[in-house]
PDB file of N, CA, C and O in Angstrom:
ATOM      1  N   MET A   1     -57.837  34.794 -35.651  1.00  0.00           N
ATOM      2  CA  MET A   1     -56.880  34.584 -34.582  1.00  0.00           C
ATOM      3  C   MET A   1     -55.679  33.827 -35.142  1.00  0.00           C
ATOM      4  O   MET A   1     -55.815  32.945 -35.990  1.00  0.00           O
ATOM      5  N   SER A   2     -54.542  34.187 -34.661  1.00  0.00           N
ATOM      6  CA  SER A   2     -53.323  33.538 -35.148  1.00  0.00           C
ATOM      7  C   SER A   2     -53.213  32.117 -34.609  1.00  0.00           C
ATOM      8  O   SER A   2     -53.844  31.763 -33.613  1.00  0.00           O
ATOM      9  N   ASN A   3     -52.423  31.331 -35.270  1.00  0.00           N
ATOM     10  CA  ASN A   3     -52.192  29.954 -34.859  1.00  0.00           C
ATOM     11  C   ASN A   3     -51.622  29.877 -33.444  1.00  0.00           C
ATOM     12  O   ASN A   3     -51.996  29.000 -32.666  1.00  0.00           O
ATOM     13  N   PHE A   4     -50.720  30.795 -33.116  1.00  0.00           N
ATOM     14  CA  PHE A   4     -50.105  30.831 -31.792  1.00  0.00           C
ATOM     15  C   PHE A   4     -51.164  31.041 -30.718  1.00  0.00           C
ATOM     16  O   PHE A   4     -51.172  30.335 -29.710  1.00  0.00           O
ATOM     17  N   LYS A   5     -52.063  32.009 -30.927  1.00  0.00           N
ATOM     18  CA  LYS A   5     -53.132  32.273 -29.968  1.00  0.00           C
ATOM     19  C   LYS A   5     -54.071  31.077 -29.867  1.00  0.00           C
ATOM     20  O   LYS A   5     -54.500  30.710 -28.773  1.00  0.00           O
ATOM     21  N   ASP A   6     -54.387  30.474 -31.003  1.00  0.00           N
ATOM     22  CA  ASP A   6     -55.244  29.279 -31.002  1.00  0.00           C
ATOM     23  C   ASP A   6     -54.661  28.210 -30.095  1.00  0.00           C
ATOM     24  O   ASP A   6     -55.367  27.620 -29.276  1.00  0.00           O
ATOM     25  N   GLU A   7     -53.376  27.968 -30.247  1.00  0.00           N
ATOM     26  CA  GLU A   7     -52.726  26.928 -29.449  1.00  0.00           C
ATOM     27  C   GLU A   7     -52.725  27.269 -27.964  1.00  0.00           C
ATOM     28  O   GLU A   7     -52.897  26.379 -27.131  1.00  0.00           O
ATOM     29  N   ILE A   8     -52.536  28.520 -27.625  1.00  0.00           N
ATOM     30  CA  ILE A   8     -52.555  28.928 -26.216  1.00  0.00           C
ATOM     31  C   ILE A   8     -53.926  28.650 -25.616  1.00  0.00           C
ATOM     32  O   ILE A   8     -54.028  28.057 -24.542  1.00  0.00           O
ATOM     33  N   TYR A   9     -54.984  29.080 -26.310  1.00  0.00           N
ATOM     34  CA  TYR A   9     -56.329  28.880 -25.774  1.00  0.00           C
ATOM     35  C   TYR A   9     -56.724  27.404 -25.746  1.00  0.00           C
ATOM     36  O   TYR A   9     -57.458  26.985 -24.852  1.00  0.00           O
ATOM     37  N   LYS A  10     -56.256  26.618 -26.699  1.00  0.00           N
ATOM     38  CA  LYS A  10     -56.508  25.175 -26.679  1.00  0.00           C
ATOM     39  C   LYS A  10     -55.827  24.536 -25.478  1.00  0.00           C
ATOM     40  O   LYS A  10     -56.405  23.682 -24.806  1.00  0.00           O
ATOM     41  N   THR A  11     -54.592  24.956 -25.213  1.00  0.00           N
ATOM     42  CA  THR A  11     -53.843  24.424 -24.076  1.00  0.00           C
ATOM     43  C   THR A  11     -54.522  24.798 -22.761  1.00  0.00           C
ATOM     44  O   THR A  11     -54.648  23.962 -21.867  1.00  0.00           O
ATOM     45  N   ILE A  12     -54.955  26.042 -22.644  1.00  0.00           N
ATOM     46  CA  ILE A  12     -55.652  26.469 -21.433  1.00  0.00           C
ATOM     47  C   ILE A  12     -56.924  25.650 -21.250  1.00  0.00           C
ATOM     48  O   ILE A  12     -57.179  25.138 -20.160  1.00  0.00           O
ATOM     49  N   GLY A  13     -57.720  25.522 -22.304  1.00  0.00           N
ATOM     50  CA  GLY A  13     -58.961  24.757 -22.219  1.00  0.00           C
ATOM     51  C   GLY A  13     -58.729  23.313 -21.823  1.00  0.00           C
ATOM     52  O   GLY A  13     -59.448  22.764 -20.989  1.00  0.00           O
ATOM     53  N   ARG A  14     -57.725  22.703 -22.424  1.00  0.00           N
ATOM     54  CA  ARG A  14     -57.380  21.312 -22.114  1.00  0.00           C
ATOM     55  C   ARG A  14     -56.981  21.172 -20.643  1.00  0.00           C
ATOM     56  O   ARG A  14     -57.358  20.204 -19.983  1.00  0.00           O
ATOM     57  N   ASN A  15     -56.220  22.139 -20.138  1.00  0.00           N
ATOM     58  CA  ASN A  15     -55.766  22.058 -18.751  1.00  0.00           C
ATOM     59  C   ASN A  15     -56.873  22.376 -17.755  1.00  0.00           C
ATOM     60  O   ASN A  15     -56.916  21.787 -16.675  1.00  0.00           O
ATOM     61  N   VAL A  16     -57.760  23.289 -18.097  1.00  0.00           N
ATOM     62  CA  VAL A  16     -58.918  23.533 -17.225  1.00  0.00           C
ATOM     63  C   VAL A  16     -59.699  22.231 -17.082  1.00  0.00           C
ATOM     64  O   VAL A  16     -60.086  21.848 -15.978  1.00  0.00           O
ATOM     65  N   LYS A  17     -59.923  21.562 -18.193  1.00  0.00           N
ATOM     66  CA  LYS A  17     -60.656  20.291 -18.169  1.00  0.00           C
ATOM     67  C   LYS A  17     -59.900  19.236 -17.351  1.00  0.00           C
ATOM     68  O   LYS A  17     -60.502  18.505 -16.566  1.00  0.00           O
ATOM     69  N   LYS A  18     -58.583  19.164 -17.540  1.00  0.00           N
ATOM     70  CA  LYS A  18     -57.771  18.180 -16.820  1.00  0.00           C
ATOM     71  C   LYS A  18     -57.900  18.361 -15.311  1.00  0.00           C
ATOM     72  O   LYS A  18     -58.132  17.393 -14.588  1.00  0.00           O
ATOM     73  N   TYR A  19     -57.751  19.588 -14.836  1.00  0.00           N
ATOM     74  CA  TYR A  19     -57.841  19.839 -13.396  1.00  0.00           C
ATOM     75  C   TYR A  19     -59.265  19.651 -12.886  1.00  0.00           C
ATOM     76  O   TYR A  19     -59.467  19.159 -11.776  1.00  0.00           O
ATOM     77  N   ARG A  20     -60.240  20.037 -13.680  1.00  0.00           N
ATOM     78  CA  ARG A  20     -61.635  19.887 -13.285  1.00  0.00           C
ATOM     79  C   ARG A  20     -61.984  18.404 -13.127  1.00  0.00           C
ATOM     80  O   ARG A  20     -62.590  18.007 -12.131  1.00  0.00           O
ATOM     81  N   LEU A  21     -61.600  17.592 -14.108  1.00  0.00           N
ATOM     82  CA  LEU A  21     -61.894  16.161 -14.042  1.00  0.00           C
ATOM     83  C   LEU A  21     -61.129  15.482 -12.908  1.00  0.00           C
ATOM     84  O   LEU A  21     -61.661  14.598 -12.237  1.00  0.00           O
ATOM     85  N   ALA A  22     -59.895  15.893 -12.699  1.00  0.00           N
ATOM     86  CA  ALA A  22     -59.096  15.319 -11.604  1.00  0.00           C
ATOM     87  C   ALA A  22     -59.746  15.598 -10.248  1.00  0.00           C
ATOM     88  O   ALA A  22     -59.643  14.793  -9.322  1.00  0.00           O
ATOM     89  N   ALA A  23     -60.416  16.748 -10.145  1.00  0.00           N
ATOM     90  CA  ALA A  23     -61.100  17.112  -8.902  1.00  0.00           C
ATOM     91  C   ALA A  23     -62.530  16.579  -8.863  1.00  0.00           C
ATOM     92  O   ALA A  23     -63.245  16.768  -7.879  1.00  0.00           O
ATOM     93  N   ASN A  24     -62.943  15.906  -9.952  1.00  0.00           N
ATOM     94  CA  ASN A  24     -64.289  15.338 -10.048  1.00  0.00           C
ATOM     95  C   ASN A  24     -65.374  16.403  -9.866  1.00  0.00           C
ATOM     96  O   ASN A  24     -66.333  16.215  -9.119  1.00  0.00           O
ATOM     97  N   ILE A  25     -65.195  17.528 -10.571  1.00  0.00           N
ATOM     98  CA  ILE A  25     -66.139  18.648 -10.508  1.00  0.00           C
ATOM     99  C   ILE A  25     -66.759  18.832 -11.889  1.00  0.00           C
ATOM    100  O   ILE A  25     -66.057  18.789 -12.899  1.00  0.00           O
ATOM    101  N   SER A  26     -68.063  19.035 -11.933  1.00  0.00           N
ATOM    102  CA  SER A  26     -68.741  19.264 -13.211  1.00  0.00           C
ATOM    103  C   SER A  26     -68.439  20.668 -13.723  1.00  0.00           C
ATOM    104  O   SER A  26     -68.011  21.544 -12.970  1.00  0.00           O
ATOM    105  N   GLN A  27     -68.668  20.860 -15.009  1.00  0.00           N
ATOM    106  CA  GLN A  27     -68.517  22.193 -15.601  1.00  0.00           C
ATOM    107  C   GLN A  27     -69.445  23.178 -14.902  1.00  0.00           C
ATOM    108  O   GLN A  27     -69.057  24.310 -14.612  1.00  0.00           O
ATOM    109  N   GLU A  28     -70.651  22.749 -14.637  1.00  0.00           N
ATOM    110  CA  GLU A  28     -71.639  23.624 -13.988  1.00  0.00           C
ATOM    111  C   GLU A  28     -71.204  24.020 -12.582  1.00  0.00           C
ATOM    112  O   GLU A  28     -71.359  25.173 -12.179  1.00  0.00           O
ATOM    113  N   LYS A  29     -70.656  23.057 -11.833  1.00  0.00           N
ATOM    114  CA  LYS A  29     -70.205  23.345 -10.474  1.00  0.00           C
ATOM    115  C   LYS A  29     -69.038  24.326 -10.479  1.00  0.00           C
ATOM    116  O   LYS A  29     -69.004  25.250  -9.666  1.00  0.00           O
ATOM    117  N   LEU A  30     -68.084  24.136 -11.386  1.00  0.00           N
ATOM    118  CA  LEU A  30     -66.957  25.064 -11.458  1.00  0.00           C
ATOM    119  C   LEU A  30     -67.435  26.445 -11.881  1.00  0.00           C
ATOM    120  O   LEU A  30     -66.934  27.452 -11.381  1.00  0.00           O
ATOM    121  N   SER A  31     -68.391  26.505 -12.789  1.00  0.00           N
ATOM    122  CA  SER A  31     -68.968  27.797 -13.189  1.00  0.00           C
ATOM    123  C   SER A  31     -69.615  28.483 -11.990  1.00  0.00           C
ATOM    124  O   SER A  31     -69.481  29.694 -11.810  1.00  0.00           O
ATOM    125  N   GLU A  32     -70.311  27.706 -11.180  1.00  0.00           N
ATOM    126  CA  GLU A  32     -70.953  28.251  -9.979  1.00  0.00           C
ATOM    127  C   GLU A  32     -69.906  28.797  -9.014  1.00  0.00           C
ATOM    128  O   GLU A  32     -70.067  29.886  -8.462  1.00  0.00           O
ATOM    129  N   ILE A  33     -68.839  28.039  -8.817  1.00  0.00           N
ATOM    130  CA  ILE A  33     -67.757  28.465  -7.923  1.00  0.00           C
ATOM    131  C   ILE A  33     -67.150  29.784  -8.391  1.00  0.00           C
ATOM    132  O   ILE A  33     -66.811  30.646  -7.580  1.00  0.00           O
ATOM    133  N   LEU A  34     -67.016  29.933  -9.715  1.00  0.00           N
ATOM    134  CA  LEU A  34     -66.411  31.139 -10.288  1.00  0.00           C
ATOM    135  C   LEU A  34     -67.408  32.271 -10.470  1.00  0.00           C
ATOM    136  O   LEU A  34     -67.031  33.385 -10.833  1.00  0.00           O
ATOM    137  N   ASP A  35     -68.684  31.989 -10.216  1.00  0.00           N
ATOM    138  CA  ASP A  35     -69.751  32.969 -10.373  1.00  0.00           C
ATOM    139  C   ASP A  35     -69.838  33.477 -11.818  1.00  0.00           C
ATOM    140  O   ASP A  35     -69.857  34.679 -12.085  1.00  0.00           O
ATOM    141  N   VAL A  36     -69.888  32.506 -12.735  1.00  0.00           N
ATOM    142  CA  VAL A  36     -70.044  32.812 -14.159  1.00  0.00           C
ATOM    143  C   VAL A  36     -71.213  31.995 -14.705  1.00  0.00           C
ATOM    144  O   VAL A  36     -71.733  31.117 -14.017  1.00  0.00           O
ATOM    145  N   ASN A  37     -71.622  32.278 -15.925  1.00  0.00           N
ATOM    146  CA  ASN A  37     -72.696  31.550 -16.589  1.00  0.00           C
ATOM    147  C   ASN A  37     -72.439  30.051 -16.518  1.00  0.00           C
ATOM    148  O   ASN A  37     -71.293  29.609 -16.605  1.00  0.00           O
ATOM    149  N   SER A  38     -73.489  29.277 -16.362  1.00  0.00           N
ATOM    150  CA  SER A  38     -73.359  27.828 -16.159  1.00  0.00           C
ATOM    151  C   SER A  38     -72.680  27.111 -17.324  1.00  0.00           C
ATOM    152  O   SER A  38     -72.157  26.011 -17.143  1.00  0.00           O
ATOM    153  N   LYS A  39     -72.679  27.704 -18.502  1.00  0.00           N
ATOM    154  CA  LYS A  39     -72.061  27.078 -19.670  1.00  0.00           C
ATOM    155  C   LYS A  39     -70.642  27.588 -19.950  1.00  0.00           C
ATOM    156  O   LYS A  39     -69.986  27.133 -20.887  1.00  0.00           O
ATOM    157  N   PHE A  40     -70.180  28.527 -19.138  1.00  0.00           N
ATOM    158  CA  PHE A  40     -68.891  29.188 -19.385  1.00  0.00           C
ATOM    159  C   PHE A  40     -67.722  28.214 -19.464  1.00  0.00           C
ATOM    160  O   PHE A  40     -66.924  28.284 -20.399  1.00  0.00           O
ATOM    161  N   ILE A  41     -67.612  27.312 -18.502  1.00  0.00           N
ATOM    162  CA  ILE A  41     -66.463  26.399 -18.465  1.00  0.00           C
ATOM    163  C   ILE A  41     -66.452  25.510 -19.696  1.00  0.00           C
ATOM    164  O   ILE A  41     -65.391  25.265 -20.270  1.00  0.00           O
ATOM    165  N   GLY A  42     -67.600  25.029 -20.106  1.00  0.00           N
ATOM    166  CA  GLY A  42     -67.677  24.225 -21.330  1.00  0.00           C
ATOM    167  C   GLY A  42     -67.194  25.004 -22.536  1.00  0.00           C
ATOM    168  O   GLY A  42     -66.484  24.470 -23.388  1.00  0.00           O
ATOM    169  N   HIS A  43     -67.579  26.263 -22.607  1.00  0.00           N
ATOM    170  CA  HIS A  43     -67.138  27.112 -23.718  1.00  0.00           C
ATOM    171  C   HIS A  43     -65.619  27.306 -23.692  1.00  0.00           C
ATOM    172  O   HIS A  43     -64.971  27.295 -24.738  1.00  0.00           O
ATOM    173  N   VAL A  44     -65.062  27.484 -22.503  1.00  0.00           N
ATOM    174  CA  VAL A  44     -63.608  27.662 -22.374  1.00  0.00           C
ATOM    175  C   VAL A  44     -62.893  26.370 -22.779  1.00  0.00           C
ATOM    176  O   VAL A  44     -61.897  26.411 -23.502  1.00  0.00           O
ATOM    177  N   GLU A  45     -63.394  25.241 -22.320  1.00  0.00           N
ATOM    178  CA  GLU A  45     -62.747  23.967 -22.634  1.00  0.00           C
ATOM    179  C   GLU A  45     -62.795  23.659 -24.128  1.00  0.00           C
ATOM    180  O   GLU A  45     -61.884  23.021 -24.655  1.00  0.00           O
ATOM    181  N   ARG A  46     -63.841  24.100 -24.812  1.00  0.00           N
ATOM    182  CA  ARG A  46     -63.974  23.859 -26.257  1.00  0.00           C
ATOM    183  C   ARG A  46     -63.433  25.031 -27.086  1.00  0.00           C
ATOM    184  O   ARG A  46     -63.542  25.026 -28.312  1.00  0.00           O
ATOM    185  N   VAL A  47     -62.862  26.013 -26.432  1.00  0.00           N
ATOM    186  CA  VAL A  47     -62.282  27.219 -27.056  1.00  0.00           C
ATOM    187  C   VAL A  47     -63.335  27.959 -27.883  1.00  0.00           C
ATOM    188  O   VAL A  47     -63.056  28.442 -28.980  1.00  0.00           O
ATOM    189  N   GLU A  48     -64.534  28.036 -27.342  1.00  0.00           N
ATOM    190  CA  GLU A  48     -65.605  28.809 -27.959  1.00  0.00           C
ATOM    191  C   GLU A  48     -65.679  30.202 -27.341  1.00  0.00           C
ATOM    192  O   GLU A  48     -66.254  31.122 -27.923  1.00  0.00           O
ATOM    193  N   ARG A  49     -65.092  30.343 -26.159  1.00  0.00           N
ATOM    194  CA  ARG A  49     -64.970  31.641 -25.496  1.00  0.00           C
ATOM    195  C   ARG A  49     -63.578  31.706 -24.902  1.00  0.00           C
ATOM    196  O   ARG A  49     -62.951  30.679 -24.643  1.00  0.00           O
ATOM    197  N   PHE A  50     -63.105  32.913 -24.689  1.00  0.00           N
ATOM    198  CA  PHE A  50     -61.768  33.108 -24.150  1.00  0.00           C
ATOM    199  C   PHE A  50     -61.858  33.524 -22.692  1.00  0.00           C
ATOM    200  O   PHE A  50     -62.631  34.409 -22.325  1.00  0.00           O
ATOM    201  N   ILE A  51     -61.063  32.875 -21.881  1.00  0.00           N
ATOM    202  CA  ILE A  51     -61.062  33.147 -20.451  1.00  0.00           C
ATOM    203  C   ILE A  51     -60.174  34.348 -20.150  1.00  0.00           C
ATOM    204  O   ILE A  51     -59.131  34.539 -20.774  1.00  0.00           O
ATOM    205  N   SER A  52     -60.603  35.148 -19.187  1.00  0.00           N
ATOM    206  CA  SER A  52     -59.782  36.286 -18.768  1.00  0.00           C
ATOM    207  C   SER A  52     -58.696  35.791 -17.819  1.00  0.00           C
ATOM    208  O   SER A  52     -58.812  34.726 -17.215  1.00  0.00           O
ATOM    209  N   LEU A  53     -57.656  36.576 -17.707  1.00  0.00           N
ATOM    210  CA  LEU A  53     -56.582  36.239 -16.774  1.00  0.00           C
ATOM    211  C   LEU A  53     -57.123  36.188 -15.350  1.00  0.00           C
ATOM    212  O   LEU A  53     -56.714  35.341 -14.557  1.00  0.00           O
ATOM    213  N   LYS A  54     -58.033  37.087 -15.030  1.00  0.00           N
ATOM    214  CA  LYS A  54     -58.626  37.122 -13.693  1.00  0.00           C
ATOM    215  C   LYS A  54     -59.307  35.791 -13.374  1.00  0.00           C
ATOM    216  O   LYS A  54     -59.100  35.240 -12.293  1.00  0.00           O
ATOM    217  N   LYS A  55     -60.107  35.274 -14.287  1.00  0.00           N
ATOM    218  CA  LYS A  55     -60.803  34.006 -14.058  1.00  0.00           C
ATOM    219  C   LYS A  55     -59.828  32.830 -14.052  1.00  0.00           C
ATOM    220  O   LYS A  55     -60.014  31.872 -13.301  1.00  0.00           O
ATOM    221  N   LEU A  56     -58.797  32.900 -14.883  1.00  0.00           N
ATOM    222  CA  LEU A  56     -57.791  31.838 -14.894  1.00  0.00           C
ATOM    223  C   LEU A  56     -57.063  31.783 -13.551  1.00  0.00           C
ATOM    224  O   LEU A  56     -56.776  30.700 -13.042  1.00  0.00           O
ATOM    225  N   ILE A  57     -56.769  32.933 -12.990  1.00  0.00           N
ATOM    226  CA  ILE A  57     -56.135  32.994 -11.668  1.00  0.00           C
ATOM    227  C   ILE A  57     -57.071  32.404 -10.613  1.00  0.00           C
ATOM    228  O   ILE A  57     -56.624  31.673  -9.729  1.00  0.00           O
ATOM    229  N   GLU A  58     -58.361  32.714 -10.699  1.00  0.00           N
ATOM    230  CA  GLU A  58     -59.329  32.163  -9.749  1.00  0.00           C
ATOM    231  C   GLU A  58     -59.370  30.632  -9.843  1.00  0.00           C
ATOM    232  O   GLU A  58     -59.442  29.947  -8.822  1.00  0.00           O
ATOM    233  N   ILE A  59     -59.324  30.103 -11.062  1.00  0.00           N
ATOM    234  CA  ILE A  59     -59.316  28.652 -11.242  1.00  0.00           C
ATOM    235  C   ILE A  59     -58.044  28.056 -10.649  1.00  0.00           C
ATOM    236  O   ILE A  59     -58.099  27.049  -9.944  1.00  0.00           O
ATOM    237  N   ALA A  60     -56.911  28.669 -10.931  1.00  0.00           N
ATOM    238  CA  ALA A  60     -55.637  28.180 -10.398  1.00  0.00           C
ATOM    239  C   ALA A  60     -55.654  28.187  -8.866  1.00  0.00           C
ATOM    240  O   ALA A  60     -55.190  27.241  -8.230  1.00  0.00           O
ATOM    241  N   GLU A  61     -56.184  29.242  -8.292  1.00  0.00           N
ATOM    242  CA  GLU A  61     -56.267  29.317  -6.835  1.00  0.00           C
ATOM    243  C   GLU A  61     -57.198  28.233  -6.290  1.00  0.00           C
ATOM    244  O   GLU A  61     -56.899  27.612  -5.270  1.00  0.00           O
ATOM    245  N   TYR A  62     -58.310  28.009  -6.960  1.00  0.00           N
ATOM    246  CA  TYR A  62     -59.246  26.980  -6.506  1.00  0.00           C
ATOM    247  C   TYR A  62     -58.595  25.600  -6.510  1.00  0.00           C
ATOM    248  O   TYR A  62     -58.746  24.830  -5.561  1.00  0.00           O
ATOM    249  N   PHE A  63     -57.872  25.295  -7.584  1.00  0.00           N
ATOM    250  CA  PHE A  63     -57.219  23.992  -7.686  1.00  0.00           C
ATOM    251  C   PHE A  63     -55.858  23.954  -6.999  1.00  0.00           C
ATOM    252  O   PHE A  63     -55.203  22.912  -6.957  1.00  0.00           O
ATOM    253  N   LYS A  64     -55.441  25.094  -6.463  1.00  0.00           N
ATOM    254  CA  LYS A  64     -54.160  25.199  -5.734  1.00  0.00           C
ATOM    255  C   LYS A  64     -52.965  24.784  -6.602  1.00  0.00           C
ATOM    256  O   LYS A  64     -52.105  24.003  -6.196  1.00  0.00           O
ATOM    257  N   VAL A  65     -52.957  25.348  -7.818  1.00  0.00           N
ATOM    258  CA  VAL A  65     -51.848  25.113  -8.744  1.00  0.00           C
ATOM    259  C   VAL A  65     -51.379  26.457  -9.289  1.00  0.00           C
ATOM    260  O   VAL A  65     -52.159  27.409  -9.325  1.00  0.00           O
ATOM    261  N   PRO A  66     -50.122  26.555  -9.714  1.00  0.00           N
ATOM    262  CA  PRO A  66     -49.639  27.799 -10.314  1.00  0.00           C
ATOM    263  C   PRO A  66     -50.356  28.067 -11.657  1.00  0.00           C
ATOM    264  O   PRO A  66     -50.668  27.136 -12.399  1.00  0.00           O
ATOM    265  N   VAL A  67     -50.601  29.313 -11.942  1.00  0.00           N
ATOM    266  CA  VAL A  67     -51.251  29.718 -13.192  1.00  0.00           C
ATOM    267  C   VAL A  67     -50.461  29.190 -14.388  1.00  0.00           C
ATOM    268  O   VAL A  67     -51.049  28.812 -15.401  1.00  0.00           O
ATOM    269  N   LYS A  68     -49.158  29.163 -14.278  1.00  0.00           N
ATOM    270  CA  LYS A  68     -48.320  28.722 -15.396  1.00  0.00           C
ATOM    271  C   LYS A  68     -48.660  27.300 -15.847  1.00  0.00           C
ATOM    272  O   LYS A  68     -48.427  26.943 -17.002  1.00  0.00           O
ATOM    273  N   ASN A  69     -49.205  26.494 -14.946  1.00  0.00           N
ATOM    274  CA  ASN A  69     -49.566  25.115 -15.308  1.00  0.00           C
ATOM    275  C   ASN A  69     -50.609  25.055 -16.417  1.00  0.00           C
ATOM    276  O   ASN A  69     -50.688  24.060 -17.137  1.00  0.00           O
ATOM    277  N   PHE A  70     -51.403  26.099 -16.561  1.00  0.00           N
ATOM    278  CA  PHE A  70     -52.447  26.112 -17.577  1.00  0.00           C
ATOM    279  C   PHE A  70     -51.888  26.399 -18.974  1.00  0.00           C
ATOM    280  O   PHE A  70     -52.593  26.249 -19.972  1.00  0.00           O
ATOM    281  N   PHE A  71     -50.635  26.808 -19.038  1.00  0.00           N
ATOM    282  CA  PHE A  71     -49.995  27.122 -20.318  1.00  0.00           C
ATOM    283  C   PHE A  71     -49.060  26.013 -20.788  1.00  0.00           C
ATOM    284  O   PHE A  71     -48.445  26.124 -21.848  1.00  0.00           O
ATOM    285  N   GLU A  72     -48.955  24.966 -20.016  1.00  0.00           N
ATOM    286  CA  GLU A  72     -48.004  23.887 -20.349  1.00  0.00           C
ATOM    287  C   GLU A  72     -48.709  22.716 -20.988  1.00  0.00           C
ATOM    288  O   GLU A  72     -48.068  21.723 -21.332  1.00  0.00           O
TER     289      GLU A  72
END
């Protein structure tokens, strides 16, 4: 993976964690809300798996923030 892609996924993972912690929700609870494997959010936050745009939109909608916030 290119450095640019690495940075994008690191930024997304960092922001998923930021919003999750701000909402005081566990990784397991957010995974349940998204109807994904219980370890999925942890993998996304550590950039061990890549999140789809569809799931990123679902997370943004859940936290009531624009999707673009996950790229900043």
